[in-house]
C-alpha positions as CSV (number, residue, x, y, z in Angstrom):
1,M,-202.1,86.7,22.8
2,R,-204.4,83.8,23.5
3,I,-201.7,81.3,22.7
4,A,-199.4,83.1,25.2
5,R,-202.0,82.9,27.9
6,R,-202.6,79.2,27.3
7,L,-198.8,78.5,27.5
8,I,-198.7,80.3,30.8
9,H,-201.5,78.2,32.2
10,A,-200.2,74.9,30.8
11,P,-197.8,74.2,33.6
12,L,-200.5,74.9,36.2
13,F,-202.9,72.5,34.4
14,I,-200.2,69.8,34.2
15,A,-199.4,70.2,37.9
16,L,-203.0,69.9,38.9
17,A,-203.6,66.9,36.6
18,A,-200.6,65.2,38.1
19,I,-201.8,65.8,41.7
20,L,-205.3,64.4,40.9
21,L,-203.9,61.4,39.1
22,C,-201.5,60.7,41.9
23,Q,-204.3,61.0,44.6
24,G,-206.5,58.6,42.6
25,S,-203.7,56.0,42.2
26,G,-202.5,56.2,45.9
27,C,-199.2,58.0,45.4
28,D,-199.6,59.7,48.8
29,K,-200.6,56.5,50.6
30,P,-198.3,54.0,52.3
31,S,-197.2,51.0,50.3
32,G,-200.4,49.2,51.1
33,L,-198.8,46.4,53.1
34,K,-200.7,45.4,56.1
35,L,-198.2,45.1,59.0
36,V,-198.7,43.2,62.2
37,P,-196.7,43.7,65.4
38,V,-193.7,41.4,65.8
39,T,-191.7,41.5,69.0
40,G,-189.7,38.7,70.5
41,K,-186.6,37.7,72.4
42,V,-183.4,36.1,71.0
43,L,-181.6,33.7,73.3
44,L,-178.2,32.1,73.0
45,G,-178.8,28.8,74.8
46,D,-180.7,29.9,77.8
47,Q,-179.3,33.4,78.1
48,P,-180.4,36.6,76.2
49,L,-178.3,37.6,73.3
50,T,-177.4,41.1,74.3
51,R,-176.5,42.7,71.0
52,G,-177.0,42.3,67.3
53,S,-179.6,42.6,64.6
54,L,-181.9,40.4,62.6
55,S,-183.8,40.4,59.4
56,F,-186.7,38.4,58.1
57,R,-186.6,37.2,54.4
58,H,-189.9,36.0,53.0
59,Q,-189.8,32.3,52.0
60,D,-191.9,32.9,48.9
61,A,-189.9,35.9,47.6
62,E,-189.3,35.7,43.9
63,P,-185.6,35.9,42.8
64,G,-184.8,39.3,41.4
65,K,-188.1,40.8,42.6
66,A,-188.0,43.3,45.6
67,S,-189.9,42.2,48.6
68,P,-190.1,43.8,52.1
69,E,-187.4,42.8,54.5
70,P,-188.6,43.4,58.1
71,S,-185.6,43.9,60.4
72,G,-184.8,44.9,64.0
73,I,-182.1,45.5,66.5
74,I,-181.5,43.2,69.4
75,G,-181.5,45.1,72.8
76,E,-179.4,44.4,75.8
77,D,-182.1,42.2,77.3
78,G,-182.4,40.1,74.1
79,T,-185.7,41.7,72.9
80,Y,-186.3,42.9,69.4
81,T,-189.1,44.7,67.5
82,L,-189.4,44.4,63.7
83,F,-189.8,47.3,61.4
84,T,-190.7,47.3,57.7
85,D,-189.8,50.4,55.6
86,Q,-189.3,52.2,58.9
87,K,-192.8,51.3,60.1
88,P,-193.4,49.0,63.1
89,G,-194.4,45.5,62.2
90,A,-194.1,42.9,59.4
91,P,-196.4,41.5,56.7
92,V,-198.1,38.2,57.5
93,G,-196.2,35.2,56.0
94,K,-193.4,32.7,56.4
95,Y,-189.9,33.9,56.8
96,Y,-186.3,32.7,57.0
97,V,-184.5,34.6,59.8
98,L,-181.0,35.9,59.7
99,V,-179.2,36.9,62.9
100,V,-175.9,38.8,63.2
101,S,-174.1,39.5,66.5
102,T,-170.5,40.6,66.7
103,E,-168.1,42.1,69.2
104,D,-167.2,45.8,68.9
105,I,-164.6,46.7,66.3
106,D,-161.2,47.4,67.9
107,P,-160.2,50.9,66.8
108,Q,-156.6,49.8,66.6
109,K,-157.6,47.1,64.1
110,A,-160.4,48.8,62.2
111,S,-159.8,46.8,59.0
112,A,-160.1,43.5,60.8
113,A,-163.4,41.6,60.6
114,P,-165.3,41.7,63.9
115,K,-165.6,38.4,65.8
116,S,-169.0,36.8,65.7
117,L,-170.6,36.1,69.0
118,I,-172.8,33.4,67.5
119,D,-172.3,30.7,64.9
120,R,-172.1,32.4,61.5
121,K,-174.6,29.9,60.0
122,Y,-177.3,32.1,61.5
123,A,-176.4,34.9,59.2
124,D,-176.2,32.8,56.1
125,I,-179.4,33.1,53.9
126,L,-178.6,29.8,52.2
127,S,-178.4,27.8,55.5
128,R,-182.0,28.6,56.5
129,H,-181.7,27.5,60.1
130,I,-184.4,29.6,61.5
131,T,-188.0,29.9,60.2
132,I,-190.8,31.9,61.7
133,E,-194.4,32.5,60.6
134,V,-195.8,36.0,61.2
135,V,-199.5,35.8,61.9
136,E,-202.2,38.3,62.7
137,Q,-202.9,37.0,66.2
138,A,-199.5,35.8,67.7
139,S,-199.4,33.9,70.9
140,A,-197.0,34.8,73.7
141,G,-193.4,33.8,72.8
142,Q,-194.3,33.0,69.2
143,Y,-191.5,35.2,67.8
144,D,-188.8,34.1,70.4
145,I,-185.7,32.7,68.8
146,V,-183.3,30.2,70.5
147,L,-179.8,29.9,69.0
148,K,-177.5,27.0,69.9
149,K,-174.2,27.9,71.4
């Protein structure tokens, strides 16, 4: 009888131990990355780029090791805000920036590749044309990006 009672309570004990262990190790806490706000404007020449997306790739990322990739959508006025793991901001550090901007896909030619509105080199991680340093206290315009036509 005592053995049966112990077996009934064992799952409860295991569940409580797992909860306590998880709380002590930070399972219920965010990833621990400190994020700082990153907002800027993307220009094509002297005009706002009115559509697209961008992502920041950490310059010191180790090959094969996962690292946060802040990203954002470019609005109609050229502005963007970065998010990391669905939270606003980016970790402090130096980044290569990738920018993608294409025309809408023609429904009649859905299998055709969309035409790029900018030089494709800006979307190539190997070309590394744009670099930005994310800092804790950014100055006005620090995260603005100007692409050549």
